[in-house]
N, CA, C and O atoms as a GROMACS GRO file, in nm:
protein
  520
    1MET      N    1  -0.745   0.550  -2.052
    1MET     CA    2  -0.675   0.661  -2.110
    1MET      C    3  -0.570   0.712  -2.011
    1MET      O    4  -0.599   0.727  -1.892
    2THR      N    5  -0.451   0.737  -2.058
    2THR     CA    6  -0.344   0.784  -1.970
    2THR      C    7  -0.359   0.934  -1.943
    2THR      O    8  -0.433   1.004  -2.012
    3PHE      N    9  -0.288   0.980  -1.840
    3PHE     CA   10  -0.292   1.122  -1.808
    3PHE      C   11  -0.242   1.205  -1.926
    3PHE      O   12  -0.297   1.310  -1.957
    4GLY      N   13  -0.137   1.157  -1.991
    4GLY     CA   14  -0.083   1.227  -2.107
    4GLY      C   15  -0.186   1.243  -2.218
    4GLY      O   16  -0.197   1.350  -2.280
    5GLU      N   17  -0.261   1.137  -2.244
    5GLU     CA   18  -0.366   1.143  -2.348
    5GLU      C   19  -0.477   1.239  -2.308
    5GLU      O   20  -0.528   1.315  -2.390
    6ILE      N   21  -0.515   1.234  -2.181
    6ILE     CA   22  -0.619   1.324  -2.130
    6ILE      C   23  -0.572   1.469  -2.143
    6ILE      O   24  -0.647   1.558  -2.184
    7LEU      N   25  -0.446   1.490  -2.108
    7LEU     CA   26  -0.388   1.624  -2.115
    7LEU      C   27  -0.383   1.675  -2.259
    7LEU      O   28  -0.420   1.789  -2.287
    8ARG      N   29  -0.338   1.590  -2.350
    8ARG     CA   30  -0.332   1.629  -2.492
    8ARG      C   31  -0.472   1.664  -2.544
    8ARG      O   32  -0.490   1.764  -2.613
    9ASN      N   33  -0.570   1.579  -2.511
    9ASN     CA   34  -0.708   1.606  -2.555
    9ASN      C   35  -0.758   1.740  -2.503
    9ASN      O   36  -0.818   1.818  -2.577
   10ALA      N   37  -0.732   1.766  -2.375
   10ALA     CA   38  -0.776   1.893  -2.315
   10ALA      C   39  -0.707   2.011  -2.383
   10ALA      O   40  -0.771   2.112  -2.411
   11ARG      N   41  -0.579   1.997  -2.409
   11ARG     CA   42  -0.504   2.105  -2.475
   11ARG      C   43  -0.558   2.130  -2.616
   11ARG      O   44  -0.578   2.245  -2.656
   12GLU      N   45  -0.580   2.021  -2.690
   12GLU     CA   46  -0.629   2.035  -2.828
   12GLU      C   47  -0.772   2.089  -2.832
   12GLU      O   48  -0.807   2.166  -2.922
   13GLN      N   49  -0.855   2.050  -2.735
   13GLN     CA   50  -0.992   2.102  -2.729
   13GLN      C   51  -0.994   2.252  -2.704
   13GLN      O   52  -1.086   2.323  -2.745
   14ASN      N   53  -0.890   2.301  -2.636
   14ASN     CA   54  -0.877   2.444  -2.609
   14ASN      C   55  -0.799   2.516  -2.719
   14ASN      O   56  -0.770   2.635  -2.708
   15HIS      N   57  -0.766   2.442  -2.825
   15HIS     CA   58  -0.694   2.497  -2.941
   15HIS      C   59  -0.564   2.566  -2.900
   15HIS      O   60  -0.533   2.676  -2.945
   16LEU      N   61  -0.488   2.498  -2.813
   16LEU     CA   62  -0.361   2.552  -2.765
   16LEU      C   63  -0.245   2.466  -2.814
   16LEU      O   64  -0.256   2.344  -2.820
   17SER      N   65  -0.137   2.529  -2.848
   17SER     CA   66  -0.015   2.455  -2.880
   17SER      C   67   0.056   2.423  -2.748
   17SER      O   68   0.020   2.477  -2.643
   18GLN      N   69   0.154   2.337  -2.755
   18GLN     CA   70   0.231   2.308  -2.634
   18GLN      C   71   0.304   2.434  -2.588
   18GLN      O   72   0.317   2.458  -2.468
   19GLU      N   73   0.351   2.514  -2.681
   19GLU     CA   74   0.420   2.638  -2.648
   19GLU      C   75   0.327   2.735  -2.574
   19GLU      O   76   0.363   2.793  -2.472
   20ASP      N   77   0.206   2.751  -2.629
   20ASP     CA   78   0.108   2.841  -2.566
   20ASP      C   79   0.071   2.793  -2.426
   20ASP      O   80   0.058   2.872  -2.333
   21THR      N   81   0.053   2.663  -2.414
   21THR     CA   82   0.017   2.604  -2.284
   21THR      C   83   0.127   2.627  -2.183
   21THR      O   84   0.100   2.672  -2.071
   22ALA      N   85   0.250   2.597  -2.220
   22ALA     CA   86   0.364   2.613  -2.129
   22ALA      C   87   0.376   2.759  -2.085
   22ALA      O   88   0.398   2.787  -1.967
   23ARG      N   89   0.363   2.850  -2.178
   23ARG     CA   90   0.373   2.994  -2.149
   23ARG      C   91   0.260   3.038  -2.055
   23ARG      O   92   0.285   3.110  -1.958
   24ALA      N   93   0.138   2.994  -2.082
   24ALA     CA   94   0.022   3.033  -2.001
   24ALA      C   95   0.033   2.978  -1.858
   24ALA      O   96  -0.002   3.047  -1.762
   25ILE      N   97   0.081   2.855  -1.845
   25ILE     CA   98   0.096   2.795  -1.712
   25ILE      C   99   0.202   2.870  -1.632
   25ILE      O  100   0.184   2.896  -1.513
   26GLU      N  101   0.311   2.903  -1.698
   26GLU     CA  102   0.416   2.978  -1.627
   26GLU      C  103   0.365   3.115  -1.583
   26GLU      O  104   0.393   3.159  -1.472
   27LYS      N  105   0.290   3.180  -1.668
   27LYS     CA  106   0.238   3.313  -1.636
   27LYS      C  107   0.134   3.307  -1.523
   27LYS      O  108   0.138   3.389  -1.432
   28ARG      N  109   0.042   3.210  -1.531
   28ARG     CA  110  -0.067   3.202  -1.434
   28ARG      C  111  -0.024   3.143  -1.300
   28ARG      O  112  -0.068   3.190  -1.195
   29TYR      N  113   0.061   3.039  -1.304
   29TYR     CA  114   0.093   2.966  -1.181
   29TYR      C  115   0.237   2.983  -1.135
   29TYR      O  116   0.273   2.942  -1.025
   30GLY      N  117   0.320   3.043  -1.219
   30GLY     CA  118   0.460   3.058  -1.183
   30GLY      C  119   0.536   2.927  -1.188
   30GLY      O  120   0.644   2.914  -1.130
   31VAL      N  121   0.481   2.830  -1.258
   31VAL     CA  122   0.544   2.698  -1.272
   31VAL      C  123   0.611   2.694  -1.409
   31VAL      O  124   0.545   2.703  -1.512
   32ARG      N  125   0.742   2.680  -1.407
   32ARG     CA  126   0.817   2.677  -1.531
   32ARG      C  127   0.800   2.542  -1.599
   32ARG      O  128   0.826   2.437  -1.540
   33MET      N  129   0.754   2.546  -1.723
   33MET     CA  130   0.728   2.423  -1.796
   33MET      C  131   0.761   2.447  -1.944
   33MET      O  132   0.701   2.534  -2.007
   34SER      N  133   0.853   2.370  -1.996
   34SER     CA  134   0.889   2.388  -2.137
   34SER      C  135   0.793   2.309  -2.226
   34SER      O  136   0.731   2.213  -2.180
   35PRO      N  137   0.781   2.348  -2.352
   35PRO     CA  138   0.698   2.272  -2.445
   35PRO      C  139   0.746   2.127  -2.459
   35PRO      O  140   0.664   2.036  -2.475
   36SER      N  141   0.877   2.106  -2.454
   36SER     CA  142   0.928   1.968  -2.467
   36SER      C  143   0.891   1.884  -2.344
   36SER      O  144   0.865   1.765  -2.356
   37TYR      N  145   0.889   1.947  -2.226
   37TYR     CA  146   0.848   1.877  -2.105
   37TYR      C  147   0.700   1.839  -2.116
   37TYR      O  148   0.662   1.727  -2.081
   38LEU      N  149   0.620   1.930  -2.164
   38LEU     CA  150   0.477   1.904  -2.185
   38LEU      C  151   0.458   1.791  -2.285
   38LEU      O  152   0.370   1.706  -2.268
   39SER      N  153   0.540   1.790  -2.390
   39SER     CA  154   0.535   1.684  -2.490
   39SER      C  155   0.568   1.548  -2.428
   39SER      O  156   0.503   1.448  -2.457
   40MET      N  157   0.670   1.546  -2.341
   40MET     CA  158   0.706   1.420  -2.275
   40MET      C  159   0.593   1.370  -2.186
   40MET      O  160   0.568   1.250  -2.180
   41ILE      N  161   0.526   1.460  -2.117
   41ILE     CA  162   0.412   1.420  -2.033
   41ILE      C  163   0.302   1.361  -2.120
   41ILE      O  164   0.248   1.255  -2.090
   42GLU      N  165   0.270   1.430  -2.229
   42GLU     CA  166   0.163   1.384  -2.318
   42GLU      C  167   0.195   1.249  -2.382
   42GLU      O  168   0.105   1.170  -2.409
   43ASN      N  169   0.322   1.224  -2.407
   43ASN     CA  170   0.362   1.098  -2.472
   43ASN      C  171   0.397   0.987  -2.373
   43ASN      O  172   0.438   0.879  -2.414
   44GLY      N  173   0.380   1.014  -2.244
   44GLY     CA  174   0.405   0.912  -2.143
   44GLY      C  175   0.551   0.892  -2.109
   44GLY      O  176   0.584   0.799  -2.036
   45ALA      N  177   0.639   0.976  -2.162
   45ALA     CA  178   0.782   0.962  -2.134
   45ALA      C  179   0.818   1.023  -1.999
   45ALA      O  180   0.926   0.997  -1.946
   46ARG      N  181   0.729   1.103  -1.943
   46ARG     CA  182   0.754   1.167  -1.815
   46ARG      C  183   0.633   1.146  -1.727
   46ARG      O  184   0.523   1.192  -1.759
   47ALA      N  185   0.652   1.075  -1.616
   47ALA     CA  186   0.539   1.049  -1.526
   47ALA      C  187   0.565   1.100  -1.385
   47ALA      O  188   0.473   1.104  -1.303
   48ASN      N  189   0.688   1.140  -1.357
   48ASN     CA  190   0.721   1.185  -1.222
   48ASN      C  191   0.711   1.337  -1.211
   48ASN      O  192   0.811   1.406  -1.192
   49LEU      N  193   0.591   1.387  -1.224
   49LEU     CA  194   0.566   1.530  -1.218
   49LEU      C  195   0.576   1.581  -1.075
   49LEU      O  196   0.547   1.508  -0.980
   50THR      N  197   0.616   1.705  -1.060
   50THR     CA  198   0.614   1.766  -0.928
   50THR      C  199   0.469   1.796  -0.892
   50THR      O  200   0.382   1.803  -0.980
   51VAL      N  201   0.444   1.813  -0.765
   51VAL     CA  202   0.309   1.846  -0.720
   51VAL      C  203   0.264   1.978  -0.782
   51VAL      O  204   0.149   1.993  -0.823
   52LYS      N  205   0.356   2.075  -0.790
   52LYS     CA  206   0.322   2.205  -0.849
   52LYS      C  207   0.285   2.191  -0.996
   52LYS      O  208   0.187   2.250  -1.041
   53SER      N  209   0.362   2.113  -1.071
   53SER     CA  210   0.333   2.095  -1.214
   53SER      C  211   0.199   2.026  -1.234
   53SER      O  212   0.117   2.069  -1.314
   54LEU      N  213   0.179   1.918  -1.159
   54LEU     CA  214   0.054   1.842  -1.171
   54LEU      C  215  -0.066   1.930  -1.133
   54LEU      O  216  -0.166   1.933  -1.204
   55SER      N  217  -0.052   2.000  -1.023
   55SER     CA  218  -0.160   2.087  -0.977
   55SER      C  219  -0.191   2.196  -1.080
   55SER      O  220  -0.308   2.225  -1.107
   56ALA      N  221  -0.087   2.256  -1.137
   56ALA     CA  222  -0.107   2.360  -1.238
   56ALA      C  223  -0.178   2.305  -1.362
   56ALA      O  224  -0.269   2.369  -1.414
   57LEU      N  225  -0.136   2.188  -1.408
   57LEU     CA  226  -0.198   2.128  -1.527
   57LEU      C  227  -0.345   2.094  -1.501
   57LEU      O  228  -0.431   2.122  -1.584
   58LEU      N  229  -0.372   2.033  -1.386
   58LEU     CA  230  -0.510   1.996  -1.353
   58LEU      C  231  -0.598   2.120  -1.344
   58LEU      O  232  -0.709   2.121  -1.397
   59ASP      N  233  -0.549   2.223  -1.278
   59ASP     CA  234  -0.628   2.345  -1.262
   59ASP      C  235  -0.644   2.419  -1.395
   59ASP      O  236  -0.753   2.466  -1.428
   60PHE      N  237  -0.537   2.429  -1.470
   60PHE     CA  238  -0.540   2.503  -1.597
   60PHE      C  239  -0.644   2.446  -1.693
   60PHE      O  240  -0.718   2.520  -1.758
   61PHE      N  241  -0.651   2.312  -1.699
   61PHE     CA  242  -0.746   2.248  -1.790
   61PHE      C  243  -0.875   2.205  -1.720
   61PHE      O  244  -0.961   2.141  -1.781
   62ASP      N  245  -0.887   2.240  -1.591
   62ASP     CA  246  -1.005   2.205  -1.512
   62ASP      C  247  -1.031   2.054  -1.516
   62ASP      O  248  -1.143   2.010  -1.541
   63LEU      N  249  -0.926   1.978  -1.491
   63LEU     CA  250  -0.935   1.831  -1.491
   63LEU      C  251  -0.949   1.780  -1.349
   63LEU      O  252  -0.891   1.838  -1.257
   64PRO      N  253  -1.026   1.674  -1.329
   64PRO     CA  254  -1.038   1.616  -1.195
   64PRO      C  255  -0.908   1.544  -1.156
   64PRO      O  256  -0.833   1.499  -1.243
   65LEU      N  257  -0.884   1.534  -1.027
   65LEU     CA  258  -0.763   1.468  -0.978
   65LEU      C  259  -0.752   1.324  -1.027
   65LEU      O  260  -0.642   1.278  -1.058
   66ASP      N  261  -0.864   1.253  -1.036
   66ASP     CA  262  -0.858   1.113  -1.078
   66ASP      C  263  -0.813   1.096  -1.223
   66ASP      O  264  -0.782   0.984  -1.264
   67SER      N  265  -0.808   1.203  -1.300
   67SER     CA  266  -0.755   1.191  -1.437
   67SER      C  267  -0.605   1.166  -1.435
   67SER      O  268  -0.548   1.123  -1.535
   68ALA      N  269  -0.541   1.191  -1.321
   68ALA     CA  270  -0.396   1.172  -1.309
   68ALA      C  271  -0.361   1.036  -1.249
   68ALA      O  272  -0.243   1.010  -1.224
   69LEU      N  273  -0.458   0.950  -1.225
   69LEU     CA  274  -0.431   0.822  -1.161
   69LEU      C  275  -0.334   0.734  -1.239
   69LEU      O  276  -0.262   0.654  -1.179
   70SER      N  277  -0.331   0.748  -1.369
   70SER     CA  278  -0.240   0.664  -1.449
   70SER      C  279  -0.094   0.696  -1.420
   70SER      O  280  -0.006   0.617  -1.455
   71LEU      N  281  -0.066   0.810  -1.356
   71LEU     CA  282   0.071   0.845  -1.321
   71LEU      C  283   0.124   0.758  -1.208
   71LEU      O  284   0.245   0.740  -1.192
   72PHE      N  285   0.032   0.705  -1.129
   72PHE     CA  286   0.071   0.625  -1.014
   72PHE      C  287   0.058   0.478  -1.048
   72PHE      O  288  -0.050   0.420  -1.041
   73LYS      N  289   0.169   0.419  -1.085
   73LYS     CA  290   0.168   0.280  -1.129
   73LYS      C  291   0.159   0.188  -1.007
   73LYS      O  292   0.240   0.196  -0.916
   74LEU      N  293   0.059   0.103  -1.009
   74LEU     CA  294   0.042   0.006  -0.903
   74LEU      C  295   0.095  -0.128  -0.949
   74LEU      O  296   0.090  -0.161  -1.068
   75SER      N  297   0.145  -0.203  -0.855
   75SER     CA  298   0.186  -0.338  -0.891
   75SER      C  299   0.062  -0.416  -0.932
   75SER      O  300  -0.049  -0.380  -0.894
   76THR      N  301   0.081  -0.521  -1.007
   76THR     CA  302  -0.031  -0.604  -1.051
   76THR      C  303  -0.107  -0.657  -0.931
   76THR      O  304  -0.230  -0.663  -0.932
   77LYS      N  305  -0.033  -0.696  -0.828
   77LYS     CA  306  -0.095  -0.751  -0.708
   77LYS      C  307  -0.181  -0.645  -0.638
   77LYS      O  308  -0.294  -0.674  -0.597
   78THR      N  309  -0.128  -0.524  -0.623
   78THR     CA  310  -0.203  -0.417  -0.558
   78THR      C  311  -0.326  -0.380  -0.640
   78THR      O  312  -0.434  -0.358  -0.584
   79ALA      N  313  -0.311  -0.372  -0.770
   79ALA     CA  314  -0.424  -0.339  -0.857
   79ALA      C  315  -0.534  -0.444  -0.843
   79ALA      O  316  -0.653  -0.410  -0.837
   80ALA      N  317  -0.496  -0.571  -0.839
   80ALA     CA  318  -0.594  -0.679  -0.824
   80ALA      C  319  -0.665  -0.670  -0.689
   80ALA      O  320  -0.786  -0.691  -0.681
   81LEU      N  321  -0.590  -0.638  -0.584
   81LEU     CA  322  -0.651  -0.622  -0.452
   81LEU      C  323  -0.751  -0.507  -0.451
   81LEU      O  324  -0.859  -0.519  -0.394
   82LEU      N  325  -0.715  -0.397  -0.514
   82LEU     CA  326  -0.807  -0.283  -0.520
   82LEU      C  327  -0.932  -0.316  -0.598
   82LEU      O  328  -1.043  -0.277  -0.559
   83GLU      N  329  -0.916  -0.387  -0.708
   83GLU     CA  330  -1.032  -0.425  -0.790
   83GLU      C  331  -1.126  -0.518  -0.714
   83GLU      O  332  -1.247  -0.512  -0.732
   84ASN      N  333  -1.069  -0.604  -0.630
   84ASN     CA  334  -1.149  -0.704  -0.560
   84ASN      C  335  -1.169  -0.671  -0.412
   84ASN      O  336  -1.197  -0.760  -0.333
   85ARG      N  337  -1.155  -0.545  -0.375
   85ARG     CA  338  -1.160  -0.509  -0.233
   85ARG      C  339  -1.293  -0.544  -0.167
   85ARG      O  340  -1.296  -0.569  -0.047
   86GLU      N  341  -1.402  -0.546  -0.244
   86GLU     CA  342  -1.531  -0.580  -0.185
   86GLU      C  343  -1.529  -0.722  -0.129
   86GLU      O  344  -1.587  -0.749  -0.024
   87LYS      N  345  -1.462  -0.812  -0.200
   87LYS     CA  346  -1.453  -0.951  -0.153
   87LYS      C  347  -1.387  -0.957  -0.017
   87LYS      O  348  -1.431  -1.030   0.072
   88TYR      N  349  -1.279  -0.879  -0.002
   88TYR     CA  350  -1.200  -0.887   0.120
   88TYR      C  351  -1.263  -0.812   0.236
   88TYR      O  352  -1.248  -0.852   0.351
   89THR      N  353  -1.333  -0.704   0.207
   89THR     CA  354  -1.396  -0.630   0.315
   89THR      C  355  -1.526  -0.694   0.359
   89THR      O  356  -1.576  -0.664   0.468
   90ALA      N  357  -1.582  -0.781   0.277
   90ALA     CA  358  -1.708  -0.847   0.312
   90ALA      C  359  -1.686  -0.964   0.408
   90ALA      O  360  -1.781  -1.012   0.469
   91ILE      N  361  -1.564  -1.010   0.421
   91ILE     CA  362  -1.535  -1.122   0.510
   91ILE      C  363  -1.528  -1.070   0.653
   91ILE      O  364  -1.448  -0.980   0.681
   92PRO      N  365  -1.611  -1.123   0.743
   92PRO     CA  366  -1.608  -1.073   0.880
   92PRO      C  367  -1.477  -1.108   0.950
   92PRO      O  368  -1.421  -1.216   0.929
   93ALA      N  369  -1.430  -1.017   1.031
   93ALA     CA  370  -1.308  -1.042   1.109
   93ALA      C  371  -1.338  -1.149   1.213
   93ALA      O  372  -1.448  -1.155   1.266
   94VAL      N  373  -1.240  -1.231   1.241
   94VAL     CA  374  -1.258  -1.336   1.340
   94VAL      C  375  -1.165  -1.305   1.457
   94VAL      O  376  -1.044  -1.332   1.450
   95THR      N  377  -1.222  -1.250   1.562
   95THR     CA  378  -1.147  -1.221   1.684
   95THR      C  379  -1.228  -1.273   1.802
   95THR      O  380  -1.346  -1.307   1.787
   96ASP      N  381  -1.165  -1.277   1.919
   96ASP     CA  382  -1.235  -1.327   2.037
   96ASP      C  383  -1.360  -1.244   2.069
   96ASP      O  384  -1.459  -1.297   2.119
   97SER      N  385  -1.354  -1.116   2.041
   97SER     CA  386  -1.468  -1.030   2.073
   97SER      C  387  -1.574  -1.030   1.964
   97SER      O  388  -1.681  -0.972   1.981
   98ASP      N  389  -1.545  -1.093   1.854
   98ASP     CA  390  -1.636  -1.092   1.740
   98ASP      C  391  -1.750  -1.191   1.762
   98ASP      O  392  -1.729  -1.301   1.812
   99GLN      N  393  -1.869  -1.151   1.724
   99GLN     CA  394  -1.983  -1.240   1.740
   99GLN      C  395  -1.982  -1.354   1.639
   99GLN      O  396  -2.062  -1.446   1.648
  100ALA      N  397  -1.890  -1.347   1.542
  100ALA     CA  398  -1.880  -1.455   1.444
  100ALA      C  399  -1.844  -1.587   1.513
  100ALA      O  400  -1.876  -1.694   1.462
  101LEU      N  401  -1.779  -1.579   1.628
  101LEU     CA  402  -1.740  -1.700   1.701
  101LEU      C  403  -1.852  -1.754   1.789
  101LEU      O  404  -1.846  -1.868   1.834
  102ALA      N  405  -1.953  -1.674   1.815
  102ALA     CA  406  -2.055  -1.706   1.914
  102ALA      C  407  -2.118  -1.844   1.897
  102ALA      O  408  -2.132  -1.918   1.994
  103GLY      N  409  -2.156  -1.879   1.775
  103GLY     CA  410  -2.226  -2.005   1.757
  103GLY      C  411  -2.137  -2.123   1.723
  103GLY      O  412  -2.186  -2.233   1.699
  104LEU      N  413  -2.006  -2.103   1.720
  104LEU     CA  414  -1.916  -2.211   1.680
  104LEU      C  415  -1.888  -2.306   1.796
  104LEU      O  416  -1.884  -2.264   1.912
  105PRO      N  417  -1.868  -2.433   1.764
  105PRO     CA  418  -1.831  -2.528   1.869
  105PRO      C  419  -1.691  -2.497   1.922
  105PRO      O  420  -1.610  -2.432   1.856
  106GLU      N  421  -1.664  -2.544   2.042
  106GLU     CA  422  -1.534  -2.522   2.109
  106GLU      C  423  -1.418  -2.566   2.021
  106GLU      O  424  -1.315  -2.498   2.015
  107GLU      N  425  -1.434  -2.678   1.952
  107GLU     CA  426  -1.327  -2.731   1.866
  107GLU      C  427  -1.295  -2.633   1.751
  107GLU      O  428  -1.178  -2.614   1.717
  108ALA      N  429  -1.397  -2.573   1.692
  108ALA     CA  430  -1.377  -2.478   1.582
  108ALA      C  431  -1.301  -2.354   1.631
  108ALA      O  432  -1.211  -2.305   1.562
  109ILE      N  433  -1.337  -2.306   1.749
  109ILE     CA  434  -1.268  -2.189   1.805
  109ILE      C  435  -1.122  -2.224   1.832
  109ILE      O  436  -1.034  -2.142   1.805
  110PHE      N  437  -1.097  -2.342   1.884
  110PHE     CA  438  -0.960  -2.387   1.909
  110PHE      C  439  -0.881  -2.391   1.778
  110PHE      O  440  -0.767  -2.345   1.773
  111LEU      N  441  -0.941  -2.447   1.672
  111LEU     CA  442  -0.873  -2.455   1.542
  111LEU      C  443  -0.844  -2.317   1.484
  111LEU      O  444  -0.738  -2.295   1.425
  112ILE      N  445  -0.937  -2.224   1.501
  112ILE     CA  446  -0.915  -2.087   1.453
  112ILE      C  447  -0.796  -2.026   1.525
  112ILE      O  448  -0.710  -1.964   1.462
  113ARG      N  449  -0.789  -2.042   1.655
  113ARG     CA  450  -0.677  -1.987   1.733
  113ARG      C  451  -0.545  -2.052   1.692
  113ARG      O  452  -0.443  -1.985   1.679
  114GLU      N  453  -0.548  -2.182   1.672
  114GLU     CA  454  -0.426  -2.254   1.630
  114GLU      C  455  -0.379  -2.204   1.494
  114GLU      O  456  -0.260  -2.180   1.472
  115PHE      N  457  -0.473  -2.189   1.403
  115PHE     CA  458  -0.438  -2.144   1.269
  115PHE      C  459  -0.382  -2.002   1.273
  115PHE      O  460  -0.286  -1.970   1.203
  116THR      N  461  -0.442  -1.917   1.356
  116THR     CA  462  -0.393  -1.779   1.372
  116THR      C  463  -0.249  -1.780   1.422
  116THR      O  464  -0.165  -1.707   1.370
  117GLU      N  465  -0.221  -1.860   1.521
  117GLU     CA  466  -0.084  -1.870   1.574
  117GLU      C  467   0.012  -1.921   1.467
  117GLU      O  468   0.126  -1.874   1.458
  118TYR      N  469  -0.033  -2.017   1.387
  118TYR     CA  470   0.051  -2.070   1.279
  118TYR      C  471   0.085  -1.960   1.179
  118TYR      O  472   0.201  -1.946   1.139
  119ILE      N  473  -0.015  -1.882   1.138
  119ILE     CA  474   0.007  -1.773   1.042
  119ILE      C  475   0.104  -1.671   1.100
  119ILE      O  476   0.195  -1.626   1.031
  120ILE      N  477   0.086  -1.635   1.226
  120ILE     CA  478   0.176  -1.539   1.291
  120ILE      C  479   0.318  -1.593   1.293
  120ILE      O  480   0.413  -1.521   1.265
  121TYR      N  481   0.332  -1.721   1.326
  121TYR     CA  482   0.465  -1.782   1.328
  121TYR      C  483   0.524  -1.789   1.187
  121TYR      O  484   0.641  -1.754   1.167
  122LYS      N  485   0.444  -1.833   1.091
  122LYS     CA  486   0.493  -1.850   0.954
  122LYS      C  487   0.543  -1.719   0.894
  122LYS      O  488   0.647  -1.717   0.829
  123TYR      N  489   0.470  -1.612   0.916
  123TYR     CA  490   0.508  -1.483   0.859
  123TYR      C  491   0.586  -1.397   0.958
  123TYR      O  492   0.614  -1.280   0.932
  124LYS      N  493   0.621  -1.457   1.070
  124LYS     CA  494   0.705  -1.393   1.171
  124LYS      C  495   0.656  -1.253   1.208
  124LYS      O  496   0.733  -1.157   1.206
  125ILE      N  497   0.529  -1.243   1.240
  125ILE     CA  498   0.472  -1.116   1.282
  125ILE      C  499   0.510  -1.095   1.428
  125ILE      O  500   0.472  -1.176   1.513
  126PRO      N  501   0.584  -0.988   1.460
  126PRO     CA  502   0.623  -0.964   1.599
  126PRO      C  503   0.501  -0.941   1.687
  126PRO      O  504   0.396  -0.897   1.640
  127ASP      N  505   0.515  -0.971   1.817
  127ASP     CA  506   0.405  -0.957   1.912
  127ASP      C  507   0.343  -0.818   1.910
  127ASP      O  508   0.221  -0.805   1.923
  128ARG      N  509   0.424  -0.714   1.894
  128ARG     CA  510   0.372  -0.577   1.899
  128ARG      C  511   0.280  -0.544   1.782
  128ARG      O  512   0.204  -0.448   1.789
  129GLU      N  513   0.285  -0.621   1.673
  129GLU     CA  514   0.202  -0.594   1.556
  129GLU      C  515   0.071  -0.671   1.559
  129GLU      O  516  -0.016  -0.646   1.476
  130ARG      N  517   0.054  -0.762   1.652
  130ARG     CA  518  -0.068  -0.843   1.655
  130ARG      C  519  -0.186  -0.766   1.698
  130ARG      O  520  -0.296  -0.820   1.705
   0.00000   0.00000   0.00000
């Protein structure tokens, strides 16, 4: 469900028109909001809300912050990484100080170091970022 849909549902559950909502928010929070602006938010035509507007809407309808997550569009790649973050955080880091290297043969450690250098070279990671 998008933030606009959540907002519309909350407004309708409180039996408020867009005009009443806009007026009440301006009175309570000092945030100027027109009924047409509220309509654009509810219909997904406006997603770049100011912090004051977003905060006022969330507080007015007592909505949790995560109800506004749909406003922050993530790239498909980022969304996939977030969904699968357990996979990536479960992989132990491989560094010289890591015990993951302890039982490996000398040749395996050499190959890991070589591969690391190759990746750094391939993606041109400067020395200061290593």
